[in-house]
mmCIF file as Biopython writes it, N, C-alpha, C and O atoms, coordinates in Angstrom:
data_model
#
loop_
_atom_site.group_PDB
_atom_site.id
_atom_site.type_symbol
_atom_site.label_atom_id
_atom_site.label_alt_id
_atom_site.label_comp_id
_atom_site.label_asym_id
_atom_site.label_entity_id
_atom_site.label_seq_id
_atom_site.pdbx_PDB_ins_code
_atom_site.Cartn_x
_atom_site.Cartn_y
_atom_site.Cartn_z
_atom_site.occupancy
_atom_site.B_iso_or_equiv
_atom_site.auth_seq_id
_atom_site.auth_asym_id
_atom_site.pdbx_PDB_model_num
ATOM 1   N N  . UNK A ? 1  ? 60.754 122.002 122.828 1.0 0.0 1  A 1 
ATOM 2   C CA . UNK A ? 1  ? 61.898 122.704 123.349 1.0 0.0 1  A 1 
ATOM 3   C C  . UNK A ? 1  ? 63.183 121.969 123.014 1.0 0.0 1  A 1 
ATOM 4   O O  . UNK A ? 1  ? 64.198 122.603 122.722 1.0 0.0 1  A 1 
ATOM 5   N N  . UNK A ? 2  ? 63.159 120.657 123.050 1.0 0.0 2  A 1 
ATOM 6   C CA . UNK A ? 2  ? 64.370 119.909 122.777 1.0 0.0 2  A 1 
ATOM 7   C C  . UNK A ? 2  ? 64.703 119.875 121.288 1.0 0.0 2  A 1 
ATOM 8   O O  . UNK A ? 2  ? 65.853 119.639 120.919 1.0 0.0 2  A 1 
ATOM 9   N N  . UNK A ? 3  ? 63.718 120.105 120.437 1.0 0.0 3  A 1 
ATOM 10  C CA . UNK A ? 3  ? 63.943 120.125 119.004 1.0 0.0 3  A 1 
ATOM 11  C C  . UNK A ? 3  ? 64.296 121.507 118.495 1.0 0.0 3  A 1 
ATOM 12  O O  . UNK A ? 3  ? 64.235 121.759 117.292 1.0 0.0 3  A 1 
ATOM 13  N N  . UNK A ? 4  ? 64.661 122.396 119.386 1.0 0.0 4  A 1 
ATOM 14  C CA . UNK A ? 4  ? 64.922 123.783 119.031 1.0 0.0 4  A 1 
ATOM 15  C C  . UNK A ? 4  ? 66.085 123.905 118.055 1.0 0.0 4  A 1 
ATOM 16  O O  . UNK A ? 4  ? 66.017 124.682 117.103 1.0 0.0 4  A 1 
ATOM 17  N N  . UNK A ? 5  ? 67.135 123.154 118.281 1.0 0.0 5  A 1 
ATOM 18  C CA . UNK A ? 5  ? 68.317 123.262 117.433 1.0 0.0 5  A 1 
ATOM 19  C C  . UNK A ? 5  ? 68.431 122.119 116.432 1.0 0.0 5  A 1 
ATOM 20  O O  . UNK A ? 5  ? 69.458 121.962 115.771 1.0 0.0 5  A 1 
ATOM 21  N N  . UNK A ? 6  ? 67.392 121.338 116.326 1.0 0.0 6  A 1 
ATOM 22  C CA . UNK A ? 6  ? 67.394 120.213 115.401 1.0 0.0 6  A 1 
ATOM 23  C C  . UNK A ? 6  ? 67.254 120.739 113.975 1.0 0.0 6  A 1 
ATOM 24  O O  . UNK A ? 6  ? 66.373 121.549 113.686 1.0 0.0 6  A 1 
ATOM 25  N N  . UNK A ? 7  ? 68.114 120.279 113.107 1.0 0.0 7  A 1 
ATOM 26  C CA . UNK A ? 7  ? 68.058 120.717 111.715 1.0 0.0 7  A 1 
ATOM 27  C C  . UNK A ? 7  ? 67.082 119.849 110.938 1.0 0.0 7  A 1 
ATOM 28  O O  . UNK A ? 7  ? 66.941 118.656 111.206 1.0 0.0 7  A 1 
ATOM 29  N N  . UNK A ? 8  ? 66.420 120.454 109.986 1.0 0.0 8  A 1 
ATOM 30  C CA . UNK A ? 8  ? 65.505 119.714 109.137 1.0 0.0 8  A 1 
ATOM 31  C C  . UNK A ? 8  ? 66.304 118.916 108.117 1.0 0.0 8  A 1 
ATOM 32  O O  . UNK A ? 8  ? 67.327 119.376 107.609 1.0 0.0 8  A 1 
ATOM 33  N N  . UNK A ? 9  ? 65.828 117.736 107.832 1.0 0.0 9  A 1 
ATOM 34  C CA . UNK A ? 9  ? 66.473 116.932 106.806 1.0 0.0 9  A 1 
ATOM 35  C C  . UNK A ? 9  ? 66.067 117.482 105.438 1.0 0.0 9  A 1 
ATOM 36  O O  . UNK A ? 9  ? 65.130 118.272 105.319 1.0 0.0 9  A 1 
ATOM 37  N N  . UNK A ? 10 ? 66.783 117.051 104.427 1.0 0.0 10 A 1 
ATOM 38  C CA . UNK A ? 10 ? 66.483 117.514 103.074 1.0 0.0 10 A 1 
ATOM 39  C C  . UNK A ? 10 ? 65.091 117.043 102.656 1.0 0.0 10 A 1 
ATOM 40  O O  . UNK A ? 10 ? 64.381 117.749 101.941 1.0 0.0 10 A 1 
ATOM 41  N N  . UNK A ? 11 ? 64.707 115.858 103.100 1.0 0.0 11 A 1 
ATOM 42  C CA . UNK A ? 11 ? 63.395 115.320 102.768 1.0 0.0 11 A 1 
ATOM 43  C C  . UNK A ? 11 ? 62.294 116.177 103.377 1.0 0.0 11 A 1 
ATOM 44  O O  . UNK A ? 11 ? 61.277 116.433 102.731 1.0 0.0 11 A 1 
ATOM 45  N N  . UNK A ? 12 ? 62.488 116.623 104.618 1.0 0.0 12 A 1 
ATOM 46  C CA . UNK A ? 12 ? 61.501 117.486 105.269 1.0 0.0 12 A 1 
ATOM 47  C C  . UNK A ? 12 ? 61.376 118.827 104.556 1.0 0.0 12 A 1 
ATOM 48  O O  . UNK A ? 12 ? 60.272 119.347 104.394 1.0 0.0 12 A 1 
ATOM 49  N N  . UNK A ? 13 ? 62.496 119.382 104.135 1.0 0.0 13 A 1 
ATOM 50  C CA . UNK A ? 13 ? 62.470 120.659 103.416 1.0 0.0 13 A 1 
ATOM 51  C C  . UNK A ? 13 ? 61.733 120.515 102.086 1.0 0.0 13 A 1 
ATOM 52  O O  . UNK A ? 13 ? 60.926 121.370 101.720 1.0 0.0 13 A 1 
ATOM 53  N N  . UNK A ? 14 ? 62.017 119.428 101.367 1.0 0.0 14 A 1 
ATOM 54  C CA . UNK A ? 14 ? 61.363 119.214 100.082 1.0 0.0 14 A 1 
ATOM 55  C C  . UNK A ? 14 ? 59.864 118.983 100.260 1.0 0.0 14 A 1 
ATOM 56  O O  . UNK A ? 14 ? 59.065 119.443 99.444  1.0 0.0 14 A 1 
ATOM 57  N N  . UNK A ? 15 ? 59.481 118.275 101.320 1.0 0.0 15 A 1 
ATOM 58  C CA . UNK A ? 15 ? 58.068 118.029 101.561 1.0 0.0 15 A 1 
ATOM 59  C C  . UNK A ? 15 ? 57.334 119.329 101.890 1.0 0.0 15 A 1 
ATOM 60  O O  . UNK A ? 15 ? 56.198 119.527 101.459 1.0 0.0 15 A 1 
ATOM 61  N N  . UNK A ? 16 ? 57.970 120.201 102.639 1.0 0.0 16 A 1 
ATOM 62  C CA . UNK A ? 16 ? 57.358 121.503 102.954 1.0 0.0 16 A 1 
ATOM 63  C C  . UNK A ? 16 ? 57.194 122.328 101.684 1.0 0.0 16 A 1 
ATOM 64  O O  . UNK A ? 16 ? 56.177 122.996 101.499 1.0 0.0 16 A 1 
ATOM 65  N N  . UNK A ? 17 ? 58.187 122.280 100.817 1.0 0.0 17 A 1 
ATOM 66  C CA . UNK A ? 17 ? 58.116 123.000 99.549  1.0 0.0 17 A 1 
ATOM 67  C C  . UNK A ? 17 ? 57.007 122.412 98.672  1.0 0.0 17 A 1 
ATOM 68  O O  . UNK A ? 17 ? 56.291 123.147 97.992  1.0 0.0 17 A 1 
ATOM 69  N N  . UNK A ? 18 ? 56.872 121.095 98.690  1.0 0.0 18 A 1 
ATOM 70  C CA . UNK A ? 18 ? 55.818 120.423 97.928  1.0 0.0 18 A 1 
ATOM 71  C C  . UNK A ? 18 ? 54.432 120.872 98.407  1.0 0.0 18 A 1 
ATOM 72  O O  . UNK A ? 18 ? 53.547 121.145 97.596  1.0 0.0 18 A 1 
ATOM 73  N N  . UNK A ? 19 ? 54.254 120.944 99.726  1.0 0.0 19 A 1 
ATOM 74  C CA . UNK A ? 19 ? 52.974 121.355 100.270 1.0 0.0 19 A 1 
ATOM 75  C C  . UNK A ? 19 ? 52.623 122.782 99.870  1.0 0.0 19 A 1 
ATOM 76  O O  . UNK A ? 19 ? 51.475 123.061 99.525  1.0 0.0 19 A 1 
ATOM 77  N N  . UNK A ? 20 ? 53.600 123.692 99.911  1.0 0.0 20 A 1 
ATOM 78  C CA . UNK A ? 20 ? 53.302 125.079 99.543  1.0 0.0 20 A 1 
ATOM 79  C C  . UNK A ? 20 ? 52.967 125.188 98.061  1.0 0.0 20 A 1 
ATOM 80  O O  . UNK A ? 20 ? 52.087 125.960 97.681  1.0 0.0 20 A 1 
ATOM 81  N N  . UNK A ? 21 ? 53.659 124.423 97.221  1.0 0.0 21 A 1 
ATOM 82  C CA . UNK A ? 21 ? 53.371 124.478 95.788  1.0 0.0 21 A 1 
ATOM 83  C C  . UNK A ? 21 ? 51.990 123.923 95.473  1.0 0.0 21 A 1 
ATOM 84  O O  . UNK A ? 21 ? 51.294 124.457 94.610  1.0 0.0 21 A 1 
ATOM 85  N N  . UNK A ? 22 ? 51.588 122.874 96.149  1.0 0.0 22 A 1 
ATOM 86  C CA . UNK A ? 22 ? 50.251 122.337 95.894  1.0 0.0 22 A 1 
ATOM 87  C C  . UNK A ? 22 ? 49.168 123.296 96.381  1.0 0.0 22 A 1 
ATOM 88  O O  . UNK A ? 22 ? 48.117 123.412 95.751  1.0 0.0 22 A 1 
ATOM 89  N N  . UNK A ? 23 ? 49.416 123.985 97.496  1.0 0.0 23 A 1 
ATOM 90  C CA . UNK A ? 23 ? 48.452 124.991 97.958  1.0 0.0 23 A 1 
ATOM 91  C C  . UNK A ? 23 ? 48.327 126.127 96.952  1.0 0.0 23 A 1 
ATOM 92  O O  . UNK A ? 23 ? 47.222 126.581 96.654  1.0 0.0 23 A 1 
ATOM 93  N N  . UNK A ? 24 ? 49.467 126.585 96.426  1.0 0.0 24 A 1 
ATOM 94  C CA . UNK A ? 24 ? 49.439 127.657 95.436  1.0 0.0 24 A 1 
ATOM 95  C C  . UNK A ? 24 ? 48.736 127.202 94.170  1.0 0.0 24 A 1 
ATOM 96  O O  . UNK A ? 24 ? 47.973 127.963 93.574  1.0 0.0 24 A 1 
ATOM 97  N N  . UNK A ? 25 ? 48.987 125.969 93.755  1.0 0.0 25 A 1 
ATOM 98  C CA . UNK A ? 25 ? 48.339 125.447 92.549  1.0 0.0 25 A 1 
ATOM 99  C C  . UNK A ? 25 ? 46.828 125.403 92.732  1.0 0.0 25 A 1 
ATOM 100 O O  . UNK A ? 25 ? 46.075 125.727 91.814  1.0 0.0 25 A 1 
ATOM 101 N N  . UNK A ? 26 ? 46.397 125.007 93.899  1.0 0.0 26 A 1 
ATOM 102 C CA . UNK A ? 26 ? 44.958 124.963 94.164  1.0 0.0 26 A 1 
ATOM 103 C C  . UNK A ? 26 ? 44.357 126.372 94.173  1.0 0.0 26 A 1 
ATOM 104 O O  . UNK A ? 26 ? 43.252 126.592 93.678  1.0 0.0 26 A 1 
ATOM 105 N N  . UNK A ? 27 ? 45.099 127.312 94.741  1.0 0.0 27 A 1 
ATOM 106 C CA . UNK A ? 27 ? 44.615 128.696 94.797  1.0 0.0 27 A 1 
ATOM 107 C C  . UNK A ? 27 ? 44.502 129.290 93.388  1.0 0.0 27 A 1 
ATOM 108 O O  . UNK A ? 27 ? 43.540 129.994 93.082  1.0 0.0 27 A 1 
ATOM 109 N N  . UNK A ? 28 ? 45.490 129.001 92.535  1.0 0.0 28 A 1 
ATOM 110 C CA . UNK A ? 28 ? 45.483 129.563 91.184  1.0 0.0 28 A 1 
ATOM 111 C C  . UNK A ? 28 ? 44.580 128.796 90.222  1.0 0.0 28 A 1 
ATOM 112 O O  . UNK A ? 28 ? 44.377 129.245 89.094  1.0 0.0 28 A 1 
ATOM 113 N N  . UNK A ? 29 ? 44.039 127.667 90.630  1.0 0.0 29 A 1 
ATOM 114 C CA . UNK A ? 29 ? 43.248 126.845 89.709  1.0 0.0 29 A 1 
ATOM 115 C C  . UNK A ? 29 ? 41.994 127.576 89.222  1.0 0.0 29 A 1 
ATOM 116 O O  . UNK A ? 29 ? 41.518 127.311 88.118  1.0 0.0 29 A 1 
ATOM 117 N N  . UNK A ? 30 ? 41.464 128.477 90.019  1.0 0.0 30 A 1 
ATOM 118 C CA . UNK A ? 30 ? 40.275 129.205 89.576  1.0 0.0 30 A 1 
ATOM 119 C C  . UNK A ? 30 ? 40.623 130.533 88.915  1.0 0.0 30 A 1 
ATOM 120 O O  . UNK A ? 30 ? 39.795 131.110 88.210  1.0 0.0 30 A 1 
ATOM 121 N N  . UNK A ? 31 ? 41.829 131.018 89.135  1.0 0.0 31 A 1 
ATOM 122 C CA . UNK A ? 31 ? 42.210 132.330 88.625  1.0 0.0 31 A 1 
ATOM 123 C C  . UNK A ? 31 ? 42.973 132.222 87.301  1.0 0.0 31 A 1 
ATOM 124 O O  . UNK A ? 31 ? 42.604 132.834 86.298  1.0 0.0 31 A 1 
ATOM 125 N N  . UNK A ? 32 ? 44.046 131.428 87.330  1.0 0.0 32 A 1 
ATOM 126 C CA . UNK A ? 32 ? 44.933 131.336 86.183  1.0 0.0 32 A 1 
ATOM 127 C C  . UNK A ? 32 ? 45.339 129.882 85.996  1.0 0.0 32 A 1 
ATOM 128 O O  . UNK A ? 32 ? 46.200 129.373 86.714  1.0 0.0 32 A 1 
ATOM 129 N N  . UNK A ? 33 ? 44.723 129.224 85.038  1.0 0.0 33 A 1 
ATOM 130 C CA . UNK A ? 33 ? 44.937 127.791 84.844  1.0 0.0 33 A 1 
ATOM 131 C C  . UNK A ? 33 ? 46.371 127.473 84.430  1.0 0.0 33 A 1 
ATOM 132 O O  . UNK A ? 33 ? 46.931 126.466 84.864  1.0 0.0 33 A 1 
ATOM 133 N N  . UNK A ? 34 ? 46.963 128.314 83.602  1.0 0.0 34 A 1 
ATOM 134 C CA . UNK A ? 34 ? 48.331 128.068 83.141  1.0 0.0 34 A 1 
ATOM 135 C C  . UNK A ? 34 ? 49.310 128.105 84.317  1.0 0.0 34 A 1 
ATOM 136 O O  . UNK A ? 34 ? 50.193 127.254 84.419  1.0 0.0 34 A 1 
ATOM 137 N N  . UNK A ? 35 ? 49.154 129.080 85.192  1.0 0.0 35 A 1 
ATOM 138 C CA . UNK A ? 35 ? 50.019 129.185 86.366  1.0 0.0 35 A 1 
ATOM 139 C C  . UNK A ? 35 ? 49.783 128.019 87.312  1.0 0.0 35 A 1 
ATOM 140 O O  . UNK A ? 35 ? 50.724 127.514 87.923  1.0 0.0 35 A 1 
ATOM 141 N N  . UNK A ? 36 ? 48.540 127.592 87.435  1.0 0.0 36 A 1 
ATOM 142 C CA . UNK A ? 36 ? 48.219 126.439 88.273  1.0 0.0 36 A 1 
ATOM 143 C C  . UNK A ? 36 ? 48.900 125.178 87.747  1.0 0.0 36 A 1 
ATOM 144 O O  . UNK A ? 36 ? 49.446 124.395 88.524  1.0 0.0 36 A 1 
ATOM 145 N N  . UNK A ? 37 ? 48.869 124.983 86.434  1.0 0.0 37 A 1 
ATOM 146 C CA . UNK A ? 37 ? 49.523 123.822 85.836  1.0 0.0 37 A 1 
ATOM 147 C C  . UNK A ? 37 ? 51.032 123.858 86.057  1.0 0.0 37 A 1 
ATOM 148 O O  . UNK A ? 37 ? 51.655 122.820 86.284  1.0 0.0 37 A 1 
ATOM 149 N N  . UNK A ? 38 ? 51.615 125.043 85.991  1.0 0.0 38 A 1 
ATOM 150 C CA . UNK A ? 38 ? 53.047 125.185 86.214  1.0 0.0 38 A 1 
ATOM 151 C C  . UNK A ? 38 ? 53.414 124.814 87.654  1.0 0.0 38 A 1 
ATOM 152 O O  . UNK A ? 38 ? 54.397 124.109 87.883  1.0 0.0 38 A 1 
ATOM 153 N N  . UNK A ? 39 ? 52.632 125.284 88.612  1.0 0.0 39 A 1 
ATOM 154 C CA . UNK A ? 39 ? 52.880 124.969 90.025  1.0 0.0 39 A 1 
ATOM 155 C C  . UNK A ? 39 ? 52.709 123.468 90.283  1.0 0.0 39 A 1 
ATOM 156 O O  . UNK A ? 39 ? 53.464 122.872 91.051  1.0 0.0 39 A 1 
ATOM 157 N N  . UNK A ? 40 ? 51.724 122.875 89.640  1.0 0.0 40 A 1 
ATOM 158 C CA . UNK A ? 40 ? 51.507 121.439 89.789  1.0 0.0 40 A 1 
ATOM 159 C C  . UNK A ? 40 ? 52.690 120.658 89.235  1.0 0.0 40 A 1 
ATOM 160 O O  . UNK A ? 40 ? 53.125 119.677 89.838  1.0 0.0 40 A 1 
ATOM 161 N N  . UNK A ? 41 ? 53.208 121.084 88.098  1.0 0.0 41 A 1 
ATOM 162 C CA . UNK A ? 41 ? 54.373 120.428 87.504  1.0 0.0 41 A 1 
ATOM 163 C C  . UNK A ? 41 ? 55.587 120.531 88.428  1.0 0.0 41 A 1 
ATOM 164 O O  . UNK A ? 41 ? 56.309 119.553 88.620  1.0 0.0 41 A 1 
ATOM 165 N N  . UNK A ? 42 ? 55.810 121.720 89.001  1.0 0.0 42 A 1 
ATOM 166 C CA . UNK A ? 42 ? 56.933 121.900 89.921  1.0 0.0 42 A 1 
ATOM 167 C C  . UNK A ? 42 ? 56.769 121.003 91.154  1.0 0.0 42 A 1 
ATOM 168 O O  . UNK A ? 42 ? 57.743 120.432 91.644  1.0 0.0 42 A 1 
ATOM 169 N N  . UNK A ? 43 ? 55.548 120.886 91.644  1.0 0.0 43 A 1 
ATOM 170 C CA . UNK A ? 43 ? 55.290 120.029 92.803  1.0 0.0 43 A 1 
ATOM 171 C C  . UNK A ? 43 ? 55.557 118.563 92.466  1.0 0.0 43 A 1 
ATOM 172 O O  . UNK A ? 43 ? 56.089 117.822 93.293  1.0 0.0 43 A 1 
ATOM 173 N N  . UNK A ? 44 ? 55.190 118.148 91.264  1.0 0.0 44 A 1 
ATOM 174 C CA . UNK A ? 44 ? 55.448 116.766 90.853  1.0 0.0 44 A 1 
ATOM 175 C C  . UNK A ? 44 ? 56.942 116.484 90.760  1.0 0.0 44 A 1 
ATOM 176 O O  . UNK A ? 44 ? 57.395 115.399 91.124  1.0 0.0 44 A 1 
ATOM 177 N N  . UNK A ? 45 ? 57.708 117.456 90.275  1.0 0.0 45 A 1 
ATOM 178 C CA . UNK A ? 45 ? 59.156 117.285 90.192  1.0 0.0 45 A 1 
ATOM 179 C C  . UNK A ? 45 ? 59.774 117.137 91.588  1.0 0.0 45 A 1 
ATOM 180 O O  . UNK A ? 45 ? 60.688 116.338 91.792  1.0 0.0 45 A 1 
ATOM 181 N N  . UNK A ? 46 ? 59.267 117.907 92.528  1.0 0.0 46 A 1 
ATOM 182 C CA . UNK A ? 46 ? 59.770 117.811 93.903  1.0 0.0 46 A 1 
ATOM 183 C C  . UNK A ? 46 ? 59.396 116.454 94.500  1.0 0.0 46 A 1 
ATOM 184 O O  . UNK A ? 46 ? 60.183 115.859 95.235  1.0 0.0 46 A 1 
ATOM 185 N N  . UNK A ? 47 ? 58.200 115.970 94.186  1.0 0.0 47 A 1 
ATOM 186 C CA . UNK A ? 47 ? 57.793 114.657 94.693  1.0 0.0 47 A 1 
ATOM 187 C C  . UNK A ? 47 ? 58.694 113.556 94.128  1.0 0.0 47 A 1 
ATOM 188 O O  . UNK A ? 47 ? 58.997 112.588 94.826  1.0 0.0 47 A 1 
ATOM 189 N N  . UNK A ? 48 ? 59.115 113.693 92.902  1.0 0.0 48 A 1 
ATOM 190 C CA . UNK A ? 48 ? 60.048 112.718 92.322  1.0 0.0 48 A 1 
ATOM 191 C C  . UNK A ? 48 ? 61.372 112.726 93.079  1.0 0.0 48 A 1 
ATOM 192 O O  . UNK A ? 48 ? 61.967 111.672 93.304  1.0 0.0 48 A 1 
ATOM 193 N N  . UNK A ? 49 ? 61.835 113.922 93.474  1.0 0.0 49 A 1 
ATOM 194 C CA . UNK A ? 49 ? 63.069 114.020 94.252  1.0 0.0 49 A 1 
ATOM 195 C C  . UNK A ? 49 ? 62.899 113.370 95.620  1.0 0.0 49 A 1 
ATOM 196 O O  . UNK A ? 49 ? 63.804 112.695 96.110  1.0 0.0 49 A 1 
ATOM 197 N N  . UNK A ? 50 ? 61.736 113.576 96.233  1.0 0.0 50 A 1 
ATOM 198 C CA . UNK A ? 50 ? 61.467 112.987 97.546  1.0 0.0 50 A 1 
ATOM 199 C C  . UNK A ? 50 ? 61.469 111.461 97.445  1.0 0.0 50 A 1 
ATOM 200 O O  . UNK A ? 50 ? 62.040 110.773 98.291  1.0 0.0 50 A 1 
ATOM 201 N N  . UNK A ? 51 ? 60.832 110.951 96.414  1.0 0.0 51 A 1 
ATOM 202 C CA . UNK A ? 51 ? 60.770 109.493 96.237  1.0 0.0 51 A 1 
ATOM 203 C C  . UNK A ? 51 ? 62.141 108.895 95.963  1.0 0.0 51 A 1 
ATOM 204 O O  . UNK A ? 51 ? 62.401 107.752 96.338  1.0 0.0 51 A 1 
ATOM 205 N N  . UNK A ? 52 ? 63.012 109.643 95.322  1.0 0.0 52 A 1 
ATOM 206 C CA . UNK A ? 52 ? 64.348 109.115 95.023  1.0 0.0 52 A 1 
ATOM 207 C C  . UNK A ? 52 ? 65.238 109.082 96.264  1.0 0.0 52 A 1 
ATOM 208 O O  . UNK A ? 52 ? 66.240 108.368 96.284  1.0 0.0 52 A 1 
ATOM 209 N N  . UNK A ? 53 ? 64.883 109.853 97.307  1.0 0.0 53 A 1 
ATOM 210 C CA . UNK A ? 53 ? 65.678 109.841 98.536  1.0 0.0 53 A 1 
ATOM 211 C C  . UNK A ? 53 ? 65.392 108.663 99.376  1.0 0.0 53 A 1 
ATOM 212 O O  . UNK A ? 53 ? 65.981 108.509 100.445 1.0 0.0 53 A 1 
#
């Protein structure tokens, strides 16, 4: 309740985006390998941004 108006930091937003991209990459790994590789690459780029913060 007290965190209701608390804003997410940029690091938290990037980490949430990283998690969704890795989930999508895992989901597409059996269906479309090229799309899975693309999602994995995007997730790695976001992780680099997180590490630089």
